[in-house]
Each structure stands twice: as structure tokens, then as C-alpha cells.
C-alpha positions as CSV (number, residue, x, y, z in Angstrom):
1,M,68.7,2.5,-22.8
2,A,67.1,-0.8,-23.3
3,D,67.7,-2.7,-26.5
4,T,64.1,-3.8,-26.8
5,P,61.5,-1.3,-28.3
6,D,59.0,0.2,-26.0
7,L,55.5,0.4,-27.4
8,R,54.0,3.9,-26.9
9,I,50.4,4.2,-27.8
10,Q,49.0,7.6,-27.3
11,V,45.3,7.1,-26.6
12,R,43.4,10.3,-27.3
13,I,39.6,10.4,-26.8
14,L,38.5,13.2,-29.1
15,P,40.5,16.3,-28.5
16,L,39.4,16.2,-24.8
17,I,41.8,13.8,-23.1
18,G,45.1,12.4,-23.9
19,P,48.4,11.6,-22.2
20,G,49.2,15.2,-21.1
21,K,45.9,15.7,-19.3
22,I,46.2,12.2,-17.8
23,Q,49.6,13.1,-16.5
24,I,48.3,16.2,-14.8
25,L,45.5,14.3,-13.2
26,E,47.9,11.7,-11.9
27,A,50.2,14.4,-10.5
28,I,47.4,16.2,-8.8
29,D,46.3,12.9,-7.2
30,R,49.9,12.2,-6.0
31,H,50.8,15.7,-4.8
32,G,47.4,17.2,-3.8
33,S,47.6,20.5,-5.7
34,I,47.6,21.9,-9.2
35,S,50.7,24.0,-8.5
36,A,52.7,21.0,-7.2
37,A,51.6,18.9,-10.1
38,A,52.7,21.7,-12.5
39,R,56.1,21.9,-10.8
40,V,56.7,18.2,-11.0
41,L,55.6,18.1,-14.7
42,G,57.7,21.1,-15.5
43,I,54.8,23.2,-16.8
44,A,53.6,26.6,-15.9
45,Y,50.8,26.8,-13.3
46,P,48.4,28.7,-15.7
47,N,48.8,26.0,-18.3
48,A,48.1,23.3,-15.7
49,W,45.1,25.2,-14.5
50,K,43.8,25.5,-18.1
51,L,44.1,21.8,-18.6
52,V,42.2,21.1,-15.4
53,D,39.5,23.7,-16.2
54,S,39.1,22.2,-19.7
55,L,38.7,18.7,-18.2
56,N,36.2,19.9,-15.6
57,H,34.1,21.5,-18.3
58,H,34.1,18.6,-20.8
59,F,32.9,15.9,-18.4
60,R,29.4,15.7,-16.8
61,E,31.0,16.0,-13.4
62,P,34.3,17.8,-12.5
63,L,37.4,15.6,-12.4
64,V,39.3,17.8,-10.0
65,T,37.9,19.7,-7.0
66,R,39.3,22.3,-4.6
67,V,40.3,21.1,-1.1
68,M,39.8,23.9,1.5
69,G,42.0,24.4,4.6
70,G,45.2,22.9,5.5
71,R,48.6,24.4,6.3
72,R,48.9,26.2,3.0
73,G,45.2,27.1,2.5
74,G,44.1,24.0,0.6
75,G,44.8,22.2,-2.6
76,A,43.2,20.0,-5.2
77,A,41.9,16.4,-5.3
78,L,40.5,14.1,-7.9
79,T,36.8,13.4,-7.6
80,E,35.3,9.9,-8.0
81,T,34.7,10.8,-11.7
82,G,38.4,11.9,-12.0
83,R,39.6,8.6,-10.6
84,A,37.3,6.7,-12.9
85,V,38.6,8.6,-15.9
86,L,42.2,7.7,-14.9
87,E,41.3,4.1,-14.4
88,I,39.5,3.8,-17.7
89,F,42.2,5.6,-19.7
90,R,45.0,3.4,-18.2
91,S,42.9,0.3,-18.9
92,V,42.6,1.2,-22.5
93,E,46.4,1.7,-22.7
94,I,47.0,-1.7,-21.1
95,R,44.6,-3.4,-23.5
96,A,46.1,-1.7,-26.5
97,R,49.6,-2.8,-25.4
98,L,48.5,-6.4,-25.0
99,L,46.6,-6.3,-28.3
100,F,49.7,-5.0,-30.3
101,A,52.3,-7.0,-28.4
102,S,52.9,-9.6,-31.1
103,D,53.2,-6.8,-33.8
104,V,55.7,-4.9,-31.6
105,D,57.7,-8.2,-31.2
106,A,57.7,-8.7,-35.0
107,L,58.9,-5.1,-35.5
108,S,61.6,-5.5,-32.9
109,H,63.1,-8.4,-34.9
110,L,63.4,-6.1,-37.9
111,L,65.1,-3.2,-36.1
112,A,68.8,-2.5,-36.3
113,P,70.6,-2.6,-33.0
114,I,70.5,0.8,-31.2
115,S,73.9,2.3,-30.8
116,A,74.6,3.5,-27.3
117,S,76.6,6.4,-28.7
118,V,73.8,7.9,-30.8
119,P,71.0,9.5,-28.9
120,V,67.6,8.6,-30.2
121,E,65.2,11.5,-30.7
122,G,62.5,11.5,-28.1
123,T,64.6,9.9,-25.4
124,C,66.0,11.7,-22.4
125,E,69.5,10.8,-23.6
126,A,68.9,13.1,-26.5
127,I,68.8,16.2,-24.2
128,E,72.5,16.9,-24.7
129,A,72.0,16.5,-28.5
130,G,69.4,19.2,-28.4
131,M,66.4,17.0,-29.2
132,A,64.7,17.1,-25.8
133,S,61.0,16.9,-25.3
134,P,59.3,18.8,-22.4
135,D,58.8,15.5,-20.6
136,C,62.6,14.8,-20.8
137,R,63.4,18.3,-19.6
138,A,61.1,17.8,-16.6
139,K,62.7,14.4,-15.8
140,K,66.1,16.0,-16.0
141,R,65.0,18.8,-13.6
142,R,63.5,16.2,-11.2
143,A,66.7,14.1,-11.3
144,A,68.8,17.2,-10.5
145,A,66.5,18.1,-7.6
146,G,66.6,14.5,-6.3
147,T,62.8,13.9,-6.7
148,P,61.3,10.9,-8.5
């Protein structure tokens, strides 16, 4: 684990879109299907589908569309609107990171050193200490399966 703090700003635009829904959009874009995205993120397919359905109904145009055909009968892909939403969301995150960089630096000088022997809640090292988040469990499963 790095000794420098990592700024995590969770941008949430109303209750409609936040980090979890952005992750599912990115995974669909990368893997070409909702089921593959769900597997990679370590969430159940019905939950992933509900997230996608919610996004598609809350925007003027769908963010994810079905792709017909192919070896396995089709999949899913982001629409132009879906790609635009991803780009805008990530841009907001980058700007926020830059805006708060000096504050994070000031806070980092006030922090006590992080002991490598004490797992920090919210980190994947905390899995063994029973403080794992769903994201960490998914990362652990991907690591065990040899996938990024």
C-alpha cells in the first residue's frame, strides 16, 4: 500500500448516476455484455441489469443497447449517449481531483504514517481482517482467476 493518500471523490449526479453505475457502463464497454460485466464486477446479473435499465430510463436516450447476433446470440454496447455520459463523468472526477489536490497534499502532511501491519478499512488488504467491500472481494476473485 502506498504511503501517500489517494483522493477518492465520489461524484453523484442526483440519485441517478454514481461510481457503481459508471463501473457497470465501463465493464459493458470493455466486455460487450451485461452478464460479462456483472461477472467481472462480482455482482449478480439481475442487479447489473437493473442498474442498466435504470440508466436507460433516466436519460433522454438509452446508454446501453442490445447487440444482436454473434456466436453467443448477442450482447450489449454503449450508445453514443452512453459514451458521452462516461466521458463527462470521468472529466468531472479529474477536475475535482485537480481542484482539491493542494488540500489533499496539506492533509497528507498531517496524517500519521500508515503501518503496513494494520489493514486500513476500505482497502483490499483488509479482506483478511473481515472489512472487505464488494469491490475488494471482486478484485480478489479476479486476481485468483488471473484476470485484470
